[in-house]
Biopython code that builds the backbone (N, CA, C, O; Angstrom):
import numpy as np
from Bio.PDB.StructureBuilder import StructureBuilder

atoms = [
    (1, "UNK", "N", (-42.435, -219.504, 4.481)),
    (1, "UNK", "CA", (-41.021, -219.220, 4.320)),
    (1, "UNK", "C", (-40.318, -219.480, 5.655)),
    (1, "UNK", "O", (-40.718, -218.950, 6.692)),
    (2, "UNK", "N", (-39.300, -220.276, 5.614)),
    (2, "UNK", "CA", (-38.505, -220.568, 6.812)),
    (2, "UNK", "C", (-37.299, -219.646, 6.852)),
    (2, "UNK", "O", (-36.478, -219.637, 5.935)),
    (3, "UNK", "N", (-37.202, -218.880, 7.911)),
    (3, "UNK", "CA", (-36.048, -218.009, 8.091)),
    (3, "UNK", "C", (-35.078, -218.694, 9.034)),
    (3, "UNK", "O", (-35.474, -219.318, 10.018)),
    (4, "UNK", "N", (-33.808, -218.565, 8.715)),
    (4, "UNK", "CA", (-32.776, -219.152, 9.566)),
    (4, "UNK", "C", (-32.021, -218.036, 10.264)),
    (4, "UNK", "O", (-31.731, -216.998, 9.669)),
    (5, "UNK", "N", (-31.715, -218.253, 11.496)),
    (5, "UNK", "CA", (-30.976, -217.294, 12.288)),
    (5, "UNK", "C", (-29.761, -217.995, 12.864)),
    (5, "UNK", "O", (-29.875, -219.038, 13.507)),
    (6, "UNK", "N", (-28.594, -217.408, 12.626)),
    (6, "UNK", "CA", (-27.362, -217.990, 13.137)),
    (6, "UNK", "C", (-26.688, -216.937, 14.004)),
    (6, "UNK", "O", (-26.400, -215.833, 13.540)),
    (7, "UNK", "N", (-26.440, -217.275, 15.243)),
    (7, "UNK", "CA", (-25.799, -216.353, 16.169)),
    (7, "UNK", "C", (-24.316, -216.703, 16.237)),
    (7, "UNK", "O", (-23.935, -217.837, 16.529)),
    (8, "UNK", "N", (-23.491, -215.691, 15.958)),
    (8, "UNK", "CA", (-22.044, -215.885, 16.023)),
    (8, "UNK", "C", (-21.445, -214.775, 16.870)),
    (8, "UNK", "O", (-22.028, -213.699, 17.002)),
    (9, "UNK", "N", (-20.300, -215.037, 17.432)),
    (9, "UNK", "CA", (-19.605, -214.024, 18.215)),
    (9, "UNK", "C", (-18.944, -213.029, 17.276)),
    (9, "UNK", "O", (-18.616, -213.344, 16.132)),
    (10, "UNK", "N", (-18.761, -211.833, 17.784)),
    (10, "UNK", "CA", (-18.140, -210.769, 17.005)),
    (10, "UNK", "C", (-16.752, -211.210, 16.536)),
    (10, "UNK", "O", (-15.944, -211.693, 17.329)),
    (11, "UNK", "N", (-16.488, -211.039, 15.254)),
    (11, "UNK", "CA", (-15.194, -211.400, 14.696)),
    (11, "UNK", "C", (-15.099, -212.827, 14.197)),
    (11, "UNK", "O", (-14.088, -213.197, 13.600)),
    (12, "UNK", "N", (-16.128, -213.649, 14.423)),
    (12, "UNK", "CA", (-16.079, -215.039, 13.994)),
    (12, "UNK", "C", (-16.836, -215.292, 12.698)),
    (12, "UNK", "O", (-16.809, -216.409, 12.183)),
    (13, "UNK", "N", (-17.511, -214.276, 12.158)),
    (13, "UNK", "CA", (-18.273, -214.444, 10.926)),
    (13, "UNK", "C", (-17.383, -214.092, 9.736)),
    (13, "UNK", "O", (-17.214, -212.919, 9.404)),
    (14, "UNK", "N", (-16.818, -215.114, 9.099)),
    (14, "UNK", "CA", (-15.924, -214.888, 7.966)),
    (14, "UNK", "C", (-16.671, -214.616, 6.671)),
    (14, "UNK", "O", (-16.075, -214.117, 5.716)),
    (15, "UNK", "N", (-17.953, -214.928, 6.614)),
    (15, "UNK", "CA", (-18.726, -214.759, 5.391)),
    (15, "UNK", "C", (-18.781, -213.323, 4.914)),
    (15, "UNK", "O", (-18.700, -213.067, 3.713)),
    (16, "UNK", "N", (-18.917, -212.390, 5.828)),
    (16, "UNK", "CA", (-19.016, -210.985, 5.473)),
    (16, "UNK", "C", (-17.714, -210.468, 4.856)),
    (16, "UNK", "O", (-17.733, -209.826, 3.806)),
    (17, "UNK", "N", (-16.607, -210.743, 5.499)),
    (17, "UNK", "CA", (-15.315, -210.263, 4.978)),
    (17, "UNK", "C", (-14.956, -210.950, 3.673)),
    (17, "UNK", "O", (-14.379, -210.326, 2.783)),
    (18, "UNK", "N", (-15.288, -212.223, 3.550)),
    (18, "UNK", "CA", (-15.003, -212.936, 2.302)),
    (18, "UNK", "C", (-15.818, -212.372, 1.145)),
    (18, "UNK", "O", (-15.338, -212.300, 0.014)),
    (19, "UNK", "N", (-17.055, -211.973, 1.436)),
    (19, "UNK", "CA", (-17.888, -211.364, 0.402)),
    (19, "UNK", "C", (-17.254, -210.079, -0.117)),
    (19, "UNK", "O", (-17.125, -209.886, -1.326)),
    (20, "UNK", "N", (-16.855, -209.191, 0.813)),
    (20, "UNK", "CA", (-16.282, -207.911, 0.390)),
    (20, "UNK", "C", (-14.939, -208.101, -0.319)),
    (20, "UNK", "O", (-14.625, -207.366, -1.255)),
    (21, "UNK", "N", (-14.156, -209.070, 0.117)),
    (21, "UNK", "CA", (-12.871, -209.315, -0.533)),
    (21, "UNK", "C", (-13.044, -209.929, -1.927)),
    (21, "UNK", "O", (-12.160, -209.803, -2.775)),
    (22, "UNK", "N", (-14.169, -210.585, -2.159)),
    (22, "UNK", "CA", (-14.402, -211.194, -3.468)),
    (22, "UNK", "C", (-14.795, -210.162, -4.530)),
    (22, "UNK", "O", (-14.755, -210.455, -5.725)),
    (23, "UNK", "N", (-15.172, -208.957, -4.096)),
    (23, "UNK", "CA", (-15.580, -207.914, -5.041)),
    (23, "UNK", "C", (-14.372, -207.139, -5.553)),
    (23, "UNK", "O", (-13.348, -207.035, -4.877)),
    (24, "UNK", "N", (-14.512, -206.601, -6.754)),
    (24, "UNK", "CA", (-13.466, -205.714, -7.264)),
    (24, "UNK", "C", (-13.612, -204.358, -6.590)),
    (24, "UNK", "O", (-14.611, -204.097, -5.920)),
    (25, "UNK", "N", (-12.620, -203.500, -6.766)),
    (25, "UNK", "CA", (-12.670, -202.163, -6.178)),
    (25, "UNK", "C", (-13.909, -201.422, -6.662)),
    (25, "UNK", "O", (-14.609, -200.794, -5.868)),
    (26, "UNK", "N", (-14.176, -201.492, -7.942)),
    (26, "UNK", "CA", (-15.337, -200.789, -8.519)),
    (26, "UNK", "C", (-16.653, -201.332, -7.958)),
    (26, "UNK", "O", (-17.558, -200.556, -7.651)),
    (27, "UNK", "N", (-16.768, -202.639, -7.824)),
    (27, "UNK", "CA", (-17.984, -203.251, -7.277)),
    (27, "UNK", "C", (-18.192, -202.842, -5.818)),
    (27, "UNK", "O", (-19.322, -202.614, -5.386)),
    (28, "UNK", "N", (-17.094, -202.751, -5.063)),
    (28, "UNK", "CA", (-17.197, -202.316, -3.665)),
    (28, "UNK", "C", (-17.721, -200.893, -3.580)),
    (28, "UNK", "O", (-18.601, -200.593, -2.773)),
    (29, "UNK", "N", (-17.176, -200.019, -4.418)),
    (29, "UNK", "CA", (-17.608, -198.624, -4.404)),
    (29, "UNK", "C", (-19.072, -198.493, -4.810)),
    (29, "UNK", "O", (-19.809, -197.703, -4.220)),
    (30, "UNK", "N", (-19.501, -199.259, -5.812)),
    (30, "UNK", "CA", (-20.911, -199.220, -6.232)),
    (30, "UNK", "C", (-21.821, -199.730, -5.125)),
    (30, "UNK", "O", (-22.899, -199.179, -4.903)),
    (31, "UNK", "N", (-21.398, -200.771, -4.436)),
    (31, "UNK", "CA", (-22.197, -201.327, -3.341)),
    (31, "UNK", "C", (-22.275, -200.345, -2.176)),
    (31, "UNK", "O", (-23.337, -200.177, -1.578)),
    (32, "UNK", "N", (-21.164, -199.702, -1.853)),
    (32, "UNK", "CA", (-21.172, -198.706, -0.782)),
    (32, "UNK", "C", (-22.070, -197.527, -1.132)),
    (32, "UNK", "O", (-22.768, -197.001, -0.266)),
    (33, "UNK", "N", (-22.059, -197.111, -2.386)),
    (33, "UNK", "CA", (-22.931, -196.016, -2.826)),
    (33, "UNK", "C", (-24.398, -196.425, -2.707)),
    (33, "UNK", "O", (-25.233, -195.614, -2.307)),
    (34, "UNK", "N", (-24.718, -197.663, -3.046)),
    (34, "UNK", "CA", (-26.094, -198.150, -2.938)),
    (34, "UNK", "C", (-26.534, -198.153, -1.472)),
    (34, "UNK", "O", (-27.656, -197.755, -1.158)),
    (35, "UNK", "N", (-25.654, -198.602, -0.580)),
    (35, "UNK", "CA", (-25.966, -198.618, 0.845)),
    (35, "UNK", "C", (-26.142, -197.193, 1.364)),
    (35, "UNK", "O", (-27.051, -196.924, 2.149)),
    (36, "UNK", "N", (-25.268, -196.274, 0.923)),
    (36, "UNK", "CA", (-25.365, -194.872, 1.344)),
    (36, "UNK", "C", (-26.701, -194.271, 0.937)),
    (36, "UNK", "O", (-27.323, -193.551, 1.719)),
    (37, "UNK", "N", (-27.149, -194.562, -0.286)),
    (37, "UNK", "CA", (-28.435, -194.044, -0.761)),
    (37, "UNK", "C", (-29.594, -194.607, 0.055)),
    (37, "UNK", "O", (-30.542, -193.886, 0.365)),
    (38, "UNK", "N", (-29.523, -195.889, 0.406)),
    (38, "UNK", "CA", (-30.573, -196.499, 1.221)),
    (38, "UNK", "C", (-30.659, -195.836, 2.593)),
    (38, "UNK", "O", (-31.751, -195.548, 3.083)),
    (39, "UNK", "N", (-29.503, -195.599, 3.208)),
    (39, "UNK", "CA", (-29.478, -194.976, 4.531)),
    (39, "UNK", "C", (-30.019, -193.559, 4.458)),
    (39, "UNK", "O", (-30.815, -193.158, 5.307)),
    (40, "UNK", "N", (-29.599, -192.796, 3.458)),
    (40, "UNK", "CA", (-30.092, -191.427, 3.313)),
    (40, "UNK", "C", (-31.587, -191.406, 3.056)),
    (40, "UNK", "O", (-32.292, -190.547, 3.587)),
    (41, "UNK", "N", (-32.084, -192.337, 2.248)),
    (41, "UNK", "CA", (-33.521, -192.392, 1.981)),
    (41, "UNK", "C", (-34.284, -192.742, 3.250)),
    (41, "UNK", "O", (-35.343, -192.169, 3.507)),
    (42, "UNK", "N", (-33.767, -193.674, 4.050)),
    (42, "UNK", "CA", (-34.402, -194.060, 5.300)),
    (42, "UNK", "C", (-34.399, -192.897, 6.292)),
    (42, "UNK", "O", (-35.393, -192.649, 6.974)),
    (43, "UNK", "N", (-33.265, -192.182, 6.365)),
    (43, "UNK", "CA", (-33.112, -191.125, 7.359)),
    (43, "UNK", "C", (-33.830, -189.840, 6.958)),
    (43, "UNK", "O", (-34.460, -189.199, 7.800)),
    (44, "UNK", "N", (-33.743, -189.454, 5.682)),
    (44, "UNK", "CA", (-34.263, -188.164, 5.243)),
    (44, "UNK", "C", (-35.476, -188.270, 4.333)),
    (44, "UNK", "O", (-36.096, -187.250, 4.029)),
    (45, "UNK", "N", (-35.832, -189.453, 3.893)),
    (45, "UNK", "CA", (-36.960, -189.591, 2.978)),
    (45, "UNK", "C", (-36.592, -189.134, 1.580)),
    (45, "UNK", "O", (-35.436, -189.228, 1.170)),
    (46, "UNK", "N", (-37.572, -188.641, 0.857)),
    (46, "UNK", "CA", (-37.335, -188.249, -0.532)),
    (46, "UNK", "C", (-36.959, -186.784, -0.676)),
    (46, "UNK", "O", (-36.600, -186.346, -1.769)),
    (47, "UNK", "N", (-37.034, -186.020, 0.403)),
    (47, "UNK", "CA", (-36.714, -184.596, 0.289)),
    (47, "UNK", "C", (-35.218, -184.395, 0.070)),
    (47, "UNK", "O", (-34.387, -185.050, 0.698)),
    (48, "UNK", "N", (-34.908, -183.501, -0.807)),
    (48, "UNK", "CA", (-33.514, -183.153, -1.058)),
    (48, "UNK", "C", (-33.397, -181.650, -0.923)),
    (48, "UNK", "O", (-34.009, -180.894, -1.678)),
    (49, "UNK", "N", (-32.619, -181.233, 0.030)),
    (49, "UNK", "CA", (-32.457, -179.819, 0.302)),
    (49, "UNK", "C", (-30.976, -179.482, 0.358)),
    (49, "UNK", "O", (-30.124, -180.350, 0.546)),
    (50, "UNK", "N", (-30.701, -178.205, 0.190)),
    (50, "UNK", "CA", (-29.338, -177.740, 0.333)),
    (50, "UNK", "C", (-29.048, -177.545, 1.815)),
    (50, "UNK", "O", (-29.927, -177.179, 2.595)),
    (51, "UNK", "N", (-27.810, -177.795, 2.181)),
    (51, "UNK", "CA", (-27.402, -177.521, 3.548)),
    (51, "UNK", "C", (-27.349, -176.022, 3.750)),
    (51, "UNK", "O", (-27.000, -175.271, 2.839)),
    (52, "UNK", "N", (-27.692, -175.600, 4.934)),
    (52, "UNK", "CA", (-27.570, -174.179, 5.243)),
    (52, "UNK", "C", (-26.110, -173.876, 5.574)),
    (52, "UNK", "O", (-25.431, -174.652, 6.245)),
    (53, "UNK", "N", (-25.657, -172.745, 5.094)),
    (53, "UNK", "CA", (-24.289, -172.339, 5.359)),
    (53, "UNK", "C", (-24.342, -170.999, 6.081)),
    (53, "UNK", "O", (-24.950, -170.045, 5.597)),
    (54, "UNK", "N", (-23.712, -170.937, 7.222)),
    (54, "UNK", "CA", (-23.663, -169.715, 7.997)),
    (54, "UNK", "C", (-22.242, -169.207, 8.026)),
    (54, "UNK", "O", (-21.290, -169.981, 8.119)),
    (55, "UNK", "N", (-22.112, -167.908, 7.947)),
    (55, "UNK", "CA", (-20.794, -167.290, 8.016)),
    (55, "UNK", "C", (-20.782, -166.357, 9.218)),
    (55, "UNK", "O", (-21.651, -165.495, 9.347)),
    (56, "UNK", "N", (-19.818, -166.522, 10.080)),
    (56, "UNK", "CA", (-19.685, -165.670, 11.244)),
    (56, "UNK", "C", (-18.573, -164.681, 10.959)),
    (56, "UNK", "O", (-17.443, -165.057, 10.646)),
    (57, "UNK", "N", (-18.919, -163.418, 11.074)),
    (57, "UNK", "CA", (-17.968, -162.354, 10.780)),
    (57, "UNK", "C", (-17.679, -161.593, 12.068)),
    (57, "UNK", "O", (-18.584, -161.135, 12.766)),
    (58, "UNK", "N", (-16.413, -161.479, 12.349)),
    (58, "UNK", "CA", (-16.008, -160.737, 13.546)),
    (58, "UNK", "C", (-15.952, -159.251, 13.197)),
    (58, "UNK", "O", (-15.213, -158.824, 12.310)),
    (59, "UNK", "N", (-16.744, -158.494, 13.911)),
    (59, "UNK", "CA", (-16.741, -157.023, 13.689)),
    (59, "UNK", "C", (-15.929, -156.350, 14.781)),
    (59, "UNK", "O", (-15.976, -156.730, 15.951)),
    (60, "UNK", "N", (-15.188, -155.342, 14.360)),
    (60, "UNK", "CA", (-14.360, -154.638, 15.343)),
    (60, "UNK", "C", (-14.920, -153.287, 15.672)),
    (60, "UNK", "O", (-14.345, -152.562, 16.483)),
]
sb = StructureBuilder()
sb.init_structure("model")
sb.init_model(0)
sb.init_chain("A")
sb.init_seg("    ")
for serial, (resi, resn, name, xyz) in enumerate(atoms, 1):
    if name == "N":
        sb.init_residue(resn, " ", resi, " ")
    sb.init_atom(name, np.array(xyz, "f"), 0.0, 1.0, " ", f" {name:<3s}", serial, name[0])
structure = sb.get_structure()
Protein backbone atom coordinates (compact mmCIF):
# COMPACT_ATOMS: atom_id res chain seq x y z
CA UNK A 1 0.00 0.00 0.00
CA UNK A 2 1.41 3.37 -1.01
CA UNK A 3 0.60 6.18 1.37
CA UNK A 4 0.75 9.74 0.16
CA UNK A 5 1.67 12.64 2.36
CA UNK A 6 1.01 16.22 1.35
CA UNK A 7 2.35 19.05 3.47
CA UNK A 8 0.43 22.30 3.28
CA UNK A 9 0.61 25.51 5.24
CA UNK A 10 -2.07 26.29 7.78
CA UNK A 11 -5.11 27.80 6.08
CA UNK A 12 -4.17 26.63 2.58
CA UNK A 13 -5.97 23.26 2.67
CA UNK A 14 -9.36 23.94 1.08
CA UNK A 15 -10.33 20.26 0.95
CA UNK A 16 -11.32 20.10 4.61
CA UNK A 17 -13.59 23.15 4.57
CA UNK A 18 -15.14 22.13 1.26
CA UNK A 19 -15.96 18.71 2.70
CA UNK A 20 -17.76 20.18 5.72
CA UNK A 21 -19.60 22.74 3.59
CA UNK A 22 -20.81 19.98 1.26
CA UNK A 23 -22.64 18.25 4.14
CA UNK A 24 -26.13 19.11 5.29
CA UNK A 25 -26.67 20.38 8.83
CA UNK A 26 -27.90 16.95 9.93
CA UNK A 27 -24.91 15.16 8.35
CA UNK A 28 -22.52 17.56 10.09
CA UNK A 29 -24.11 16.91 13.46
CA UNK A 30 -24.00 13.13 12.93
CA UNK A 31 -20.35 13.31 11.92
CA UNK A 32 -19.47 15.46 14.93
CA UNK A 33 -21.25 12.99 17.21
CA UNK A 34 -19.28 10.11 15.67
CA UNK A 35 -16.01 11.99 16.22
CA UNK A 36 -17.03 12.82 19.81
CA UNK A 37 -17.70 9.13 20.53
CA UNK A 38 -14.32 8.13 19.07
CA UNK A 39 -12.50 10.68 21.23
CA UNK A 40 -14.36 9.62 24.37
CA UNK A 41 -13.67 5.95 23.65
CA UNK A 42 -9.97 6.71 23.10
CA UNK A 43 -9.72 8.86 26.23
CA UNK A 44 -11.92 6.90 28.66
CA UNK A 45 -12.19 3.43 27.13
CA UNK A 46 -15.40 1.47 27.52
CA UNK A 47 -16.12 2.46 31.11
CA UNK A 48 -19.12 4.68 31.60
CA UNK A 49 -19.48 6.31 34.97
CA UNK A 50 -21.48 9.11 36.45
CA UNK A 51 -19.70 12.33 37.21
CA UNK A 52 -19.25 13.03 40.87
CA UNK A 53 -21.17 16.01 42.12
CA UNK A 54 -20.05 17.84 45.22
CA UNK A 55 -22.06 20.42 47.07
CA UNK A 56 -20.34 22.94 49.30
CA UNK A 57 -22.53 24.29 52.05
CA UNK A 58 -21.57 27.35 54.02
CA UNK A 59 -22.29 26.83 57.70
CA UNK A 60 -22.69 29.74 60.03
